[in-house]
C-alpha positions in Angstrom: 46.6 86.9 -1.2 46.6 83.3 -2.9 44.9 80.6 -0.9 47.7 78.1 0.1 45.6 75.6 1.6 45.9 72.3 -0.3 42.8 71.2 -2.1 42.3 67.5 -1.7 39.4 65.0 -2.8 36.3 64.5 -0.7 37.4 61.0 0.2 41.0 62.2 1.3 39.3 64.9 3.7 36.9 62.1 5.0 39.7 59.9 5.6 41.8 62.6 7.4 38.6 63.5 9.4 37.9 59.8 10.6 41.5 59.6 11.5 41.5 62.3 14.0 38.2 63.6 15.2 35.2 62.5 17.2 32.2 64.5 16.2 29.5 65.9 18.3 26.4 63.9 19.2 26.9 61.4 16.5 28.0 57.6 16.3 31.5 58.1 15.2 31.7 54.6 13.6 28.6 55.0 11.6 29.9 58.5 10.7 33.4 57.1 9.5 31.6 54.4 7.4 29.4 57.1 5.6 32.0 59.9 5.6 31.5 63.3 6.9 30.0 66.2 4.7 33.0 68.4 3.8 31.6 72.0 3.8 34.4 74.3 2.0 32.7 77.6 1.6 29.9 80.2 2.6 28.4 83.1 1.5 25.0 84.9 2.5 22.6 82.2 3.3 24.5 79.5 1.3 27.2 77.0 2.1 29.0 74.6 -0.6 30.6 71.3 0.1 33.8 70.0 -1.6 31.7 68.6 -4.4 30.4 71.9 -5.3 26.9 71.2 -4.1 25.0 74.3 -2.9 22.9 74.2 0.3 20.6 76.8 1.7 21.6 76.9 5.3 18.2 76.9 7.1 19.8 76.6 10.5 22.3 79.5 10.3 25.2 76.9 11.3 24.1 76.3 14.8 21.7 79.0 15.4 24.6 81.4 15.2 25.2 83.0 11.8 22.6 85.6 12.2 24.1 88.2 9.6 24.9 85.3 7.2 28.3 84.1 6.0 31.3 86.2 4.5 30.2 89.7 5.8 33.1 92.1 5.0 32.4 94.1 8.1 33.0 91.4 10.4 36.3 90.2 8.4 37.6 93.6 8.3 36.9 94.3 12.1 38.8 91.0 12.8 41.8 91.9 10.7 42.1 95.6 12.0 42.0 94.4 15.7 44.6 91.7 15.0 46.9 94.2 13.5 46.3 96.6 16.5 46.0 94.1 19.6 45.7 90.5 18.6 45.4 89.5 22.4 45.2 90.8 25.9 43.6 89.5 29.0 41.3 91.0 31.7 43.6 89.9 34.5 46.5 92.1 36.0 44.2 95.0 36.8 43.7 95.7 32.9 41.2 96.0 30.2 41.3 97.2 26.5 38.9 99.4 24.2 37.3 96.8 22.2 35.8 94.9 25.1 34.9 98.2 26.8 33.0 99.5 23.7 31.4 96.2 23.2 29.9 96.2 26.8 28.5 99.8 26.2 26.8 98.7 23.1 25.4 95.6 24.6 23.9 97.5 27.8 22.4 100.1 25.4 20.5 97.2 23.7 19.5 95.7 27.1 16.7 96.8 29.7 18.2 99.1 32.4 17.9 96.3 35.1 21.1 94.7 33.8 24.6 96.2 34.3 27.5 93.7 34.2 28.9 90.9 32.2 31.3 88.0 32.7 32.7 87.2 29.0 33.1 83.6 28.1 34.2 81.5 24.9 30.7 79.9 24.6 27.2 79.3 25.7 28.3 76.1 27.6 31.1 78.2 29.4 28.6 80.9 30.1 26.2 78.5 31.9 29.1 76.8 33.7 30.1 80.3 35.2 26.5 80.8 35.9 26.6 77.9 38.6 29.5 79.6 40.4 28.3 83.2 40.1 24.9 82.4 41.3 26.2 80.5 44.3 28.7 83.3 45.1 25.8 85.7 45.1 23.9 83.8 47.7 27.1 83.6 49.7 27.6 87.4 50.0 23.7 87.8 50.6 24.1 85.9 53.6 22.2 82.8 52.4 25.1 80.1 51.7 22.6 77.4 51.9 20.9 78.6 48.7 22.8 76.3 46.2 20.2 74.0 44.4 19.4 74.8 40.7 16.3 73.6 39.1 16.3 73.1 35.3 14.0 71.3 32.9 13.8 67.9 31.6 14.8 68.1 27.8 16.4 71.5 28.4 19.9 72.2 26.9 22.5 74.4 28.4 25.6 73.1 27.0 27.9 70.1 26.9 30.5 70.8 29.9 30.0 69.0 33.0 28.0 71.8 35.0 26.0 73.0 31.8 25.0 69.5 30.9 23.9 69.0 34.4 21.7 72.1 34.4 20.2 70.7 31.1 17.9 67.9 31.3 18.8 65.4 28.6 19.0 61.9 30.0 21.3 60.5 27.3 23.7 63.2 28.1 23.4 62.3 31.8 24.1 58.8 31.4 27.6 59.8 30.1 29.7 60.9 33.0 27.3 60.2 36.1 25.4 63.4 35.8 24.0 65.5 37.1 26.3 66.9 39.6 25.0 67.3 43.1 22.7 70.2 43.6 20.9 70.2 40.4 16.9 69.0 40.0 14.7 69.0 37.1 10.9 69.7 36.5 9.0 68.8 33.3 9.3 70.7 30.2 6.1 72.7 28.9 5.7 70.5 25.7 2.1 70.7 25.2 1.7 68.6 21.9 3.3 65.6 23.7 2.5 65.7 27.2 -0.6 67.9 27.4 -3.1 65.2 27.2 -6.7 66.6 27.4 -5.6 69.7 29.1 -5.7 73.1 27.1 -2.5 74.6 26.4 -3.3 77.5 28.9 -4.1 74.8 31.6 -1.1 72.9 30.8 1.1 75.9 30.8 0.1 76.6 34.4 0.5 73.2 35.3 4.1 73.0 34.4 4.9 76.2 35.9 3.5 74.9 39.1 5.8 71.9 39.1 8.4 74.6 40.0 6.8 75.8 43.0 6.0 72.2 44.2 9.9 71.5 43.7 10.9 74.6 45.6 8.5 73.9 48.4 9.9 70.0 48.4 13.6 71.2 48.6 13.0 74.3 50.8 13.2 77.8 49.4 16.0 78.5 51.8 18.0 75.9 49.5 16.9 76.9 46.0 19.3 79.4 44.4 17.9 79.6 40.7 15.6 78.4 38.1 17.6 77.8 34.7 15.5 77.6 31.3 15.6 78.6 27.8 12.7 81.1 26.8 11.8 78.5 24.1 13.7 75.1 24.1 16.3 75.2 21.2 18.0 71.7 21.0 15.1 70.2 22.6 13.1 70.7 19.6 12.2 74.3 19.3 9.3 73.9 21.8 7.5 76.9 22.6 5.6 77.1 26.1 2.0 78.0 26.3 1.5 81.9 26.8 0.3 81.0 30.6 3.8 79.6 31.5 6.3 82.2 31.6 4.0 84.8 34.0 3.6 82.0 36.4 7.2 81.0 36.5 8.1 84.6 37.2 5.5 84.9 39.8 6.9 81.8 41.6 10.5 82.9 41.3 9.8 86.3 42.7 7.4 84.8 45.6 10.3 82.5 46.9 13.4 84.7 45.9 14.7 82.4 43.6 16.8 83.7 40.7 15.4 83.5 37.3 18.0 82.8 34.7 17.3 82.8 31.1 19.5 80.9 28.7 19.4 83.3 25.6 22.3 81.5 23.8 19.9 80.6 20.9 17.2 83.1 21.3 19.4 86.3 21.7 20.2 88.9 19.1 17.1 89.0 17.2 15.9 85.5 16.6 12.4 86.2 17.7 12.0 89.6 16.4 13.1 91.1 19.7 16.7 91.6 20.7 16.2 88.9 23.4 13.8 86.1 23.6 12.5 87.0 27.1 11.6 90.4 25.6 9.2 88.4 23.3 7.9 86.2 26.1 7.7 89.3 28.5 9.4 88.1 31.5 12.5 89.7 33.4 15.3 87.2 34.1 18.0 88.0 36.7 21.0 86.4 34.4 21.1 86.2 30.6 23.5 83.5 29.2 24.6 84.7 25.6 26.7 83.5 22.9 26.2 82.6 19.4 24.6 85.7 17.6 26.8 87.9 19.7 29.3 87.5 17.0 27.2 85.6 14.3 29.4 82.7 15.0 32.3 84.4 13.2 34.5 83.8 16.2 33.8 82.1 19.5 32.6 84.5 22.2 29.7 84.1 24.9 29.0 85.9 28.5 27.0 85.8 31.5 24.9 89.1 31.9 24.0 90.1 35.6 21.3 92.1 36.8 22.1 95.4 38.8 21.0 93.7 42.1 23.6 90.8 41.7 26.2 92.8 40.3 26.1 95.5 42.8 26.2 92.8 45.7 29.0 91.0 44.4 31.1 94.2 44.0 30.3 95.7 47.3 30.4 92.5 49.4 32.0 89.9 47.3 35.8 90.8 47.7 37.9 88.9 45.2 35.8 87.0 42.6 38.0 83.8 42.1 37.3 83.3 38.6 38.8 83.9 35.2 39.3 82.7 31.6 42.1 83.2 29.4 40.2 84.4 26.5 37.5 86.3 28.3 36.5 89.4 26.5 39.2 88.6 23.8 39.9 91.8 21.6 39.4 90.2 18.5 36.0 88.6 19.2 35.0 91.9 20.9 35.8 93.7 17.7 34.0 91.3 15.8 30.9 91.4 18.0 30.9 95.2 17.8 30.8 94.9 13.9 28.0 92.2 14.1 26.1 94.6 16.1 26.8 97.3 13.7 25.3 95.2 10.9 22.3 94.0 12.8 21.3 97.5 13.8 22.4 99.4 10.7 20.7 97.2 8.5 17.4 96.9 10.6 17.5 93.1 10.6 16.0 92.7 14.1 13.1 95.1 13.0 12.8 93.3 10.0 12.4 90.0 11.5 9.9 91.3 13.7 7.7 93.2 11.1 8.2 91.6 7.9 10.3 88.5 7.2 9.4 86.8 10.3 5.7 87.1 10.0 6.3 86.0 6.3 8.1 82.9 7.3 5.5 81.9 10.0 2.6 82.5 7.6 4.1 80.5 4.7 4.9 77.6 6.9 1.2 77.4 8.3 -0.5 78.0 4.9 1.9 75.2 3.4 1.8 72.7 6.1 -1.6 73.4 7.9 -3.1 70.2 6.0 -0.3 68.0 5.5 -0.8 64.5 6.7 2.5 64.2 8.5 2.5 67.7 10.3 0.6 67.8 13.4 1.8 71.3 14.9 3.6 74.3 13.7 5.4 76.5 16.2 7.8 79.5 16.0 8.1 83.3 15.8 10.4 85.5 14.0 13.2 83.3 12.3 12.8 80.1 14.4 10.2 77.4 13.8 9.4 73.8 14.3 7.1 71.4 12.3 6.0 68.4 14.5 5.8 65.2 12.7 3.1 62.7 14.0 1.4 59.4 13.2 -2.1 60.7 13.9 -3.0 64.3 13.9 -6.4 63.8 15.6 -5.0 62.4 18.7 -1.7 63.9 18.6 0.0 60.4 18.6 3.8 60.5 17.9 5.7 57.9 16.0 7.3 55.3 18.2 10.3 55.5 16.0 10.0 59.4 15.6 13.9 59.8 15.9 14.5 57.9 12.8 11.6 59.5 11.0 13.0 62.9 11.6 16.4 61.8 10.6 15.1 60.6 7.3 13.3 64.0 6.6 16.6 66.0 7.5 18.5 63.6 5.0 15.9 64.5 2.3 16.5 68.0 3.1 20.2 67.5 2.3 19.3 65.8 -0.9 17.4 68.9 -1.9 19.9 71.3 -1.2 18.6 72.4 2.4 20.0 72.1 5.8 17.3 71.8 8.6 17.7 69.9 11.7 15.7 67.1 13.2 15.2 66.7 17.1 13.1 63.6 17.7 10.0 64.0 15.5 10.4 67.9 15.2 12.0 69.5 12.1 13.5 72.6 13.2 14.5 75.6 11.2 16.4 78.9 12.1 17.8 80.6 9.3 19.9 83.8 9.1 18.1 87.1 10.1 19.5 88.4 6.9 17.2 85.9 4.8 15.0 87.5 2.0 11.4 86.8 1.2 12.5 84.9 -2.0 15.0 82.8 0.1 12.2 82.2 2.6 10.1 80.8 -0.4 13.0 78.5 -1.2 13.3 77.3 2.4 9.8 76.6 2.8 9.6 74.8 -0.9 12.5 72.6 -0.1 11.3 71.6 3.4 7.8 70.8 1.7 9.6 68.5 -0.8 11.7 66.7 2.2 8.5 66.4 4.1 6.6 64.9 1.1 9.3 62.7 0.4 9.3 61.2 4.1 5.4 61.0 4.0 5.6 59.0 0.8 7.9 56.7 2.4 5.4 56.2 5.1 2.6 55.8 2.8 0.7 58.9 3.8 0.8 60.7 0.5 
């Protein structure tokens, strides 16, 4: 079928965009003066703008296009499902084959201690649902006072009122009088910036033990759950020291506090395991999922529950007063199934663990180990961060690191590469479908962007 969408100039699209949109996490007035980048096409690891410039997408959209752009299997699955059953809900005592098949597949990939899922449209919604579900669980367990959630400073769990409260980003809390009551925060395990003279192992334990201190301060009979990303995504791809997660799990088990993992970014192969908590070897009570579930082709998320939680809610909970119009949407479920077929059938997760992931991490460390602007390199599988710093010996960060990171990101766009800056960390998370030659391109273009930034600072 011929594409009937009108083709306009970049300036026309930019003017229309400015007239009608408020973009996420940007100064809209400044963006309107600059003009939004107009992306028109995607294929594999690449996207093109309205001027025909090609970019290697080193961020897989927003950590989500795990199988790359334009996979016919996912497109065909959506088309078939749209023809057969374009929509139905999970109200009215009903279900449908696509969502049932998806859940069967999902739990075949998960450890056996998980059994049920509540589908949503996004990761933000999954974490919003988390709040009500956890509190309801403790109600039916006869402990209705266990309502407080503990998150982490600089953690990110979404942009809704509840999910932004669980997250610990101060600039988000300033907009909307957040966090909501019943949410507390402890320090992030960001050794490079905050570790001081402690070793990473010592610092990891110190950060984890802040959770115990907070639980004791609030009262274990009041604390419902600890919520965290296995590694911090939007906060800068921060990987905790190895000592961190075992101690966090010990504390949660000791005080009967639910351990809730936000797997929205880390899930579906990003670390070389199907889920990031498996890479870090801990066992959460809930998993918030989205993004890689459908490779971003269509919105879908979910909250995965342990058997302990699900069985209690079913046996004792009665009516669960929650529901979403699009929960378990048949087209989204069909696309998710097709996406999992590709990930499994082409062995992408295994390749990230055994081949392309180690290759990316090795290349980054070989290329940037001695770079005067790069103080640290973190990551595993298809996720990585370069820590920019003013002085490597003392781990001194730039006072204006936000500006420097933004400049480096902009140089990346100039080089035909999409990477992201968070404060002074340059972060990347390419599609799991990436090849070794594309990894070489990613690392080479990143090197040129970092070199250009270092030259502006007089370091090269």
